[in-house]
LUMMAR-793083 format. One record per residue: residue in one letter; x, y, z of N, C-alpha, C, CB in turn. Coordinates in steps of 0.001 Angstrom, whole numbers, plus 500000, padded with zeros to 6 digits. Atoms other than C-alpha are relative to their C-alpha. Glycine has a CB too. Layout:
N
AXYZXYZXYZXYZ/...
end
This chain:
148
M499043500716499187443027646338608077501164500930500331500493498723499278/I498866499211499554445731648046610107501207499076500052499727500668501391/T498798500810499963449201646665609506501090500773500727500454499607498573/T498921499373499254451971647434611978501277499218499785499661500089501498/Q498678500594500227455612646476612203500033498496500259501020500680500879/N499879501409499632455258643099613952498675499260500078500691499889501307/K501287500659499841451538642369613893499005500544498986499467500185501428/S501035499582500937448526642546611635498677500024500745499933499053498758/I501219499810499225445399643948613270498839500271499060500162501155501013/V501235499759500738441892643773611837499043500683500970499385498657499414/N500878499231499119439625646431613342498774500449499228500742501219500599/T501246499597500642435991646730612258499153500865500922499210498774499567/I500766499232499023434867648671615352500182501488499714500442499656501455/A499957498566500293433973652286614573500437500783501237498622500496499511/N499557499073498950435596655057616648500900499361501054498805500592500678/L498994500573499113438193652778618247501356500399499438499858498426500121/H498733499469500476441440654674617852501153499209500598500130501490500346/T498842500760499530444816653002618148501206500902500175500331498870499030/V498702499368499797448165654153619457501040498891499999500045500834501338/D498921500994500012451517652385619149501122500498500908500529499744498539/I499045499494499010453390653253622338500845498875500579499265500731501125/L499291501076499299454328649914623919501120499385499176499028498922500396/T498895500528500801456465648803620958501162500988499934499518499665498585/Q498945498990500037458409652064621068500778500076501303499409501351499686/Y499375499950498680459142651876624798499831498637500667499380501138500881/P500155501363499480459855648305625971499864499906501525501168499181499570/K500072500056498535460130649154629708499361501269500527501407499805500622/G500625498847499374458206651425632006499069499584501117499247500813498975/K500935500224498909455545651766634686498574500186499493500292500955501182/F501403499923500369451809651232634362499191500573501158499465498612499596/R500915499423499012449028653095636141498583499772499506500282501530500231/H501392500311500350445341652064636170499061500943500755499661498510500329/I501047499194499381442414654391636826498757499122500022499749501367499220/V501042500994499786439634652244638269498842500621500781500565498769500747/K501187499558499264436067652939639413499725498999501114498757500141499052/V500256500859498847435404651571642913498500499923500274500752500520501246/K501414500217499712432087650412644418499272501284500390499857498982501104/A500632498756499560431411653836645934499713500943498830500887500701501022/G500290499206501187431415655278642405501071500987499606498755500725500201/Y498951499064500361434547657419642503501177499274499363500460500781501226/L498841500571500677437758656880640555501212500022500909500296500756498705/T498767500062499242441030655814642103501141499610499068499876499002501174/C498821500274500822444543655567640684500835498927500689500843501297499764/E499206501100499453446488652329641177501278499853499195499197498675499994/D498717500236500663450181652152640349500331498522500088501133500858500635/A499633501418500023451344648688639315501301499786500768500141499491498542/R498776500342499281453997646954641392501111499685499002499763498798500952/D498857500195500893457494646451639959499924498691499223501283500041500793/F500070501281500701457017642743639170498801499946499060499928498851501002/D501134499925500917453618643500637610500366500780498741498794500649500691/N499553499225501159455223646109635345500775499126499019500868501181500450/I499218500895500855457639643470634024499076499019499286501060499237500830/N500947500948500586454808640962633466499133500664498934499114499396501090/M500848499295500959452628643539631708500763500375498730499418501251500641/S499189499693501180455472644518629393500171498776499113501368500535500417/K499829501236500761455916640880628359498686499473499440500640498945500868/N501314500503500402452187640032628133498995501150500001499527498857500946/P500852498803500035450177643072626970498532499760500343500075500608498652/E501403500240499648446790641383627465499782500138501501499560498608499532/S500146499925498550447440641281631216499862501439500499501186499340500668/I500151498598499608447406645092631250498544500316500310500520500930498893/I501419499716499774443596645146631003499223498788500494499373500512498731/N500664501234499563442807641570632081499908499966501522500759498752499478/G500101500227498571441572640697635547499175501021500767501340499960500567/Y500845499020499326439347643668636315498541499603499858500234501415499432/K501430500293500065435667643321637111499350500843498911499320500260501365/R500758499345501058433132644353634523499695501454500384498691499229499716/G500322498590499814432880648138634225500909500781500923498650500107500501/T499162499275499045435674649037636644501185500712499349500505499050501047/L498810499396500606438714649723634449499586501132499060500832498932499233/Q500338498840500814438512653205632927501150500419499091499602501158500889/T498856499506500754442018654198631817501256499272500449500162501525500177/V498673500523499680445522652727631645501007500970499410500211498535499443/Q498960499102500452448550654970631422501351499321500157499957501329500778/F498672500612500022452189654093630720501048501103500082500204499132498716/C498883499067499851455298655959631854501264499305499505500159500472501493/P498779500637500508458331655046629704501163500156500978500381500594498640/E498841499985499106461510654218631584500877501216499707500820498697499853/G499144498825500146463622657320632210499247501300499760500946499781498883/S500779498784500214460760659786631784499120500261501218499137499887498714/D500871499660498888458369661538634139498587500360499533500595501151500787/F501332499734500534455245661717631959499295498687499683500081500887498739/Y500801501183500284452419659248631403499273500163498673498997499740501134/L500705500037501276450915658284628036498810499059500139500945499546498840/T501201500823499919447387656903627696500067498891498954498728500861499805/I499974501138500922447352653406626185498662499272499944501093499028500406/F501354500566500005443748652462627025499087501019500660499940498604500745/A500951499045499425440784654765627582498589499571499654500271501438499492/R501397500383500150437129654085628065499140501132500549499694498648500730/V500957498987499560434259656557628325498629499340499976500042501296499086/G501296500680499916431036654999629556500106498578499484498932500766499212/K499991501345500569430365651917627440500797499928498704498584499532499753/K499207499995501235432771652849624648501485500087500316499583501171499093/V498551499928499925436450652058624499500436500915498862500675498566499903/K499630498980500987437989655050622710501417499798499461499879501389500617/I498592500132500386441758654324622664500537498676500518500847501186500547/M499336501229499574443751651088622754501337499885499274499106498752499722/D498685500214500603447413650342622144499964498767499104501089499846501091/E499984501105500965448147648059619194500544498712500597500822500381498791/S499459501206499359450154645666621365498927499295500823501202500356500896/I501103500591499243447135645145623612499011499359499039499294501065500879/M500945500532500983444889644671620579500487498680499414499774501013498879/A499448501208500612447206642057619075499943498806500948501437500243499564/A499989501091499021447261640021622304498631499699500584500945500329501112/L501310500117499364443604640442623310499226498784499501499190501259499758/T500796501177500348441491637286623420498510500284500215500444498776500841/V501448499886499861437738636840623189499603499821501460499279498962499112/A500315500254498590437735635577626797500100501268500835500931498934500568/T499841498754499253439008638882628159498868500962499692501345500651499678/I501081499095500384436436640862626195498674499511500569499913500123498467/N501272500538499524433532638554627083499902500005501523499809498590499482/G500008500022498544434548638469630745499938501367500644501196499298500486/S499904498694499349435301642119631493499421501154499191501421500293500301/F500423498889500853434196644230628529498792499641499141501147500435499110/D501158500441500776430977642546627412498932501080499846499392498787500645/N500968498923500112428998645744627951500570501213499248499535500417501384/T499377498909500746431285647852625718499946499708498505501461500212500457/N499953500170501446431811648328622004501031498954499564500308501328499340/L499018501031500363434662645757622110499322498669499674501009499805501139/M500705501253500270432179642883622185499137500206498759499127499552501231/D500628499766501294431242642923618524500112498724499175500657501210499259/M499998501261500741430211639762616676500558500164498588498592499433499933/A499435499759501334431151641327613324501527500006500071499481501346499416/Q498545500014499800434681641850614682500490498571500166500397500847501230/Y499615501393499786434867638241615880499970499222498687499070499338501031/K500132500699501275433681636993612488501091500423499020498622500260499393/A498975499486500916436197639200610636501363499352500222500126501503500156/V498706500626499702439113637445612381499877498500500241500629500660501215/N500247501444499872437600633909612394500102499497501440500979499236499135/S500016500436498600437169633720616189498912498963500191499782501200500959/T500976501068499783435471630479617175499869499612501464500378498786499192/T500045500351498582436315630013620870500431501197500835500901498776500297/W499571498932499105437056632136623900501515500163499983499520499725501419/A498545499911500072440757631367623407500486500680498720500601498618500100/S499635499360501269440706632962619932500385501453500222498842499911498993/K499618498589499979442326636322619312498836500831499466501294500249499158/A501133499161500385439881639203618917500334500990498892499494500747501199/F499643498999501000441849641536616622501066499534499008500476501236500688/T499065500552500976444323639297614773499394498727499422501396499715500646/M500602501146500681443460636575612272500311498691500725500494499927498553/N499875501333499411442877633116613725500013498983498878498844499706501004/V499847501002501056444131630369611436499864498622500639501382500150499257/T500178501352499475442949626831612037501054499091499390498569499465499704/E498998500956500462445568624112611808499436498602500122501318500132500804/E500467501378499969444735620552610919501058499111500634499656499507498584/V499107500924499300446230617828613095499855498638499348499679499932501536/E500039501329500612447188614543611504499690498953501055501336499676499299/A500392501043499056445673611503613156500987498860500017498626499478499667/
end
């Protein structure tokens, strides 16, 4: 189990490396490297209002892309001119992911966009007690009983 400052991440996936960049730099710009239908890669800079939304909701950084299109996400901290990789995928294996994204990631995002990668792992889902698509994929899911 990986324990960070504000979140507890359970990672059973081999060769999935983590970085902790988004908690160190609260504001910045995001850039997505995406594979298009023609097969080549293109770079898409996020719009200003998208940057604010992605900073507040880290799952939205990788959510919403079609299966197999998102390759890399980079982050440029506010006041700097360099980009840091916070998500990287090579073929069918996700190699690097930021801890903030991991903590917010749900089963629905993985099953919808990354079902052909190493992220879709039933042993991982079982390790964090995921039972529905709304369950978190890398943080423990605790069931709460509701009084009738």
